[in-house]
C-alpha distance (Angstrom), angle and dihedral (degrees) to the residues before:
residue distance angle dihedral
M1 . . .
N2 3.81 . .
L3 3.80 119.5 .
S4 3.78 130.0 -157.2
M5 3.80 125.5 178.7
K6 3.79 113.1 -172.5
G7 3.81 130.3 -167.8
I8 3.79 95.2 -16.7
V9 3.81 113.1 -172.5
K10 3.79 126.0 -174.8
S11 3.79 130.3 166.9
F12 3.79 132.8 177.5
G13 3.78 105.2 -154.6
A14 3.79 107.1 -56.1
N15 3.82 92.1 -15.4
D16 3.80 110.7 100.9
V17 3.81 102.7 -157.1
L18 3.81 100.4 169.0
K19 3.79 122.0 29.5
K20 3.81 112.2 -170.3
V21 3.80 94.6 -44.3
D22 3.81 120.1 -172.6
F23 3.80 121.0 -158.6
S24 3.79 133.0 167.9
L25 3.80 137.4 -176.5
E26 3.78 129.2 -174.2
S27 3.78 127.0 -148.1
G28 3.80 110.2 -81.4
E29 3.80 93.6 12.8
I30 3.80 123.6 133.1
C31 3.80 110.0 -150.3
A32 3.79 125.0 -174.3
L33 3.80 113.6 -147.4
L34 3.80 103.2 -158.0
G35 3.78 133.0 -178.0
E36 3.77 145.0 113.7
N37 3.78 121.3 -73.6
G38 3.80 108.0 -76.9
A39 3.80 94.2 27.4
G40 3.81 91.9 118.5
K41 3.81 99.9 -106.0
S42 3.78 96.3 127.6
T43 3.81 92.3 39.8
L44 3.81 90.9 56.8
M45 3.80 91.7 47.8
N46 3.80 92.7 44.2
I47 3.81 86.1 59.0
L48 3.80 90.7 51.4
G49 3.81 89.8 45.2
G50 3.82 93.5 52.8
V51 3.81 94.5 -113.6
L52 3.83 93.3 112.9
R53 3.79 133.7 26.2
P54 3.83 118.2 -131.9
D55 3.79 119.7 -122.0
A56 3.79 88.6 -139.4
G57 3.78 139.9 -9.8
Q58 3.77 138.1 68.7
I59 3.82 138.7 -93.9
L60 3.80 118.8 -153.2
L61 3.81 127.0 -171.8
D62 3.80 112.4 -165.6
G63 3.79 87.2 -15.1
K64 3.82 95.8 -54.1
P65 3.83 120.0 116.5
V66 3.80 114.5 -118.8
T67 3.80 135.9 -179.1
F68 3.79 125.2 -160.0
A69 3.79 121.8 -155.2
S70 3.80 93.9 175.5
P71 3.81 142.4 13.8
A72 3.80 88.3 -105.8
Q73 3.81 91.0 60.3
S74 3.80 90.7 48.8
L75 3.80 91.4 49.8
N76 3.79 91.7 47.5
A77 3.81 87.2 56.2
G78 3.81 90.6 53.5
V79 3.82 102.0 -95.5
A80 3.82 116.9 123.4
F81 3.81 123.1 -172.0
I82 3.81 116.4 -155.6
H83 3.79 108.0 -164.7
Q84 3.81 128.3 -156.7
E85 3.79 89.7 -104.8
L86 3.78 101.1 63.7
N87 3.79 117.9 -135.6
L88 3.80 98.0 -133.1
I89 3.81 131.9 125.5
N90 3.80 108.9 -131.3
D91 3.81 95.0 -159.1
L92 3.83 93.6 59.2
P93 3.81 128.2 74.6
V94 3.77 119.1 -103.5
Y95 3.80 95.6 -104.8
E96 3.82 92.8 53.8
N97 3.81 89.8 51.2
M98 3.79 87.9 54.4
F99 3.81 90.4 63.2
I100 3.81 103.7 36.3
G101 3.80 108.7 145.3
R102 3.80 94.2 8.9
E103 3.79 102.8 55.6
I104 3.80 120.5 174.0
V105 3.81 104.8 -113.4
S106 3.80 128.4 -164.4
K107 3.81 124.2 -133.5
A108 3.79 87.2 -97.1
G109 3.79 89.9 59.5
L110 3.80 95.5 -108.6
I111 3.81 125.1 129.6
N112 3.80 110.2 -100.1
H113 3.80 98.5 -135.5
K114 3.81 92.3 172.1
E115 3.82 92.8 58.6
E116 3.81 92.8 43.9
L117 3.80 89.9 52.1
K118 3.81 91.2 47.1
Q119 3.82 94.2 51.2
T120 3.81 91.7 46.4
K121 3.81 91.5 51.4
E122 3.81 90.3 49.6
L123 3.81 92.6 51.8
F124 3.80 93.4 46.1
S125 3.80 89.8 49.7
K126 3.81 91.3 50.4
L127 3.81 90.9 51.5
N128 3.82 95.7 39.3
I129 3.80 91.2 -120.4
D130 3.80 114.1 166.6
I131 3.81 99.5 -148.2
D132 3.79 127.2 119.1
P133 3.83 103.0 -129.5
A134 3.81 90.6 -150.2
V135 3.82 97.2 61.0
Q136 3.80 121.9 99.9
V137 3.80 114.4 -98.3
S138 3.81 88.0 -128.8
S139 3.82 89.0 68.3
L140 3.81 93.3 59.5
D141 3.79 125.1 93.7
A142 3.81 120.1 -123.8
S143 3.81 94.9 -92.1
Y144 3.81 94.0 52.4
K145 3.80 89.5 48.5
Q146 3.81 88.1 54.8
I147 3.80 89.6 48.8
T148 3.82 90.7 49.6
E149 3.82 90.3 52.0
I150 3.81 91.1 48.8
S151 3.80 91.0 48.2
R152 3.80 90.9 51.6
A153 3.81 89.2 54.6
L154 3.79 89.4 53.1
M155 3.79 90.2 48.7
M156 3.81 85.9 58.7
D157 3.83 90.2 53.5
A158 3.79 96.7 -106.2
S159 3.81 113.2 175.9
I160 3.82 94.9 -177.8
I161 3.80 123.4 40.3
I162 3.82 122.6 -166.3
M163 3.81 114.7 -158.7
D164 3.81 117.4 -166.6
E165 3.82 112.3 -152.0
P166 3.83 92.2 -36.5
T167 3.82 96.7 171.4
T168 3.81 100.1 46.0
S169 3.82 96.4 105.3
L170 3.82 98.7 28.2
T171 3.78 130.3 106.9
D172 3.81 119.5 -125.9
P173 3.86 94.2 -97.6
E174 3.82 89.7 47.9
I175 3.81 91.0 49.9
E176 3.81 90.2 52.6
R177 3.81 89.7 50.9
V178 3.82 90.8 54.4
F179 3.81 90.6 46.3
D180 3.82 89.1 53.6
M181 3.81 87.1 54.6
L182 3.81 90.6 51.5
R183 3.80 90.0 52.8
S184 3.81 88.4 53.2
L185 3.82 89.6 51.8
K186 3.80 89.9 52.3
K187 3.81 89.6 55.5
Q188 3.81 88.2 52.5
N189 3.86 89.6 54.0
V190 3.79 91.1 -113.6
G191 3.79 114.2 148.5
V192 3.82 116.6 -133.4
I193 3.80 128.3 -160.3
F194 3.79 110.0 -163.4
I195 3.81 112.5 -162.8
S196 3.79 115.8 -159.2
H197 3.78 141.4 150.0
K198 3.81 89.9 -149.7
L199 3.80 138.2 36.7
R200 3.79 115.4 -136.4
């Protein structure tokens, strides 16, 4: 999926945060969005992620204009926003976290844990992810939690993934593990926007 943001304007009171900003991302591209705190990086991506509405400007996905009134609308269009505070439940296994809010339910109305586990294993195998889907999320280190969150976005058919400061609290080996995941996304033609105030 190709993204184009044109002439994006956003102000908060008298504070002009974004002044006719243009941004583009091609399918399978990894783009670092760098700048100091307060530069407007997160504001621009919050507009793409449906958290904020622009005052002016246009968003196009594959050349078609879109507007997002909520994060759900953005996600339905294939754009997933992974925030610094990960949206995982530590007391549940990985595979159940993958299906939170869209559980696979049997005809009897019960959650089909076997099918959820199967689909999670298949995705992890496809992406060469070395995580046991049955382990508790609480047992994972920070990098594997990031990878689980990314994988869940892919399970929801995301074509563009926004990552907000994903390496801030990671060690060097953990950062490299996340970067390996990003390279896998590139091979899957998933576009990645990597927000950071520093380049390591």
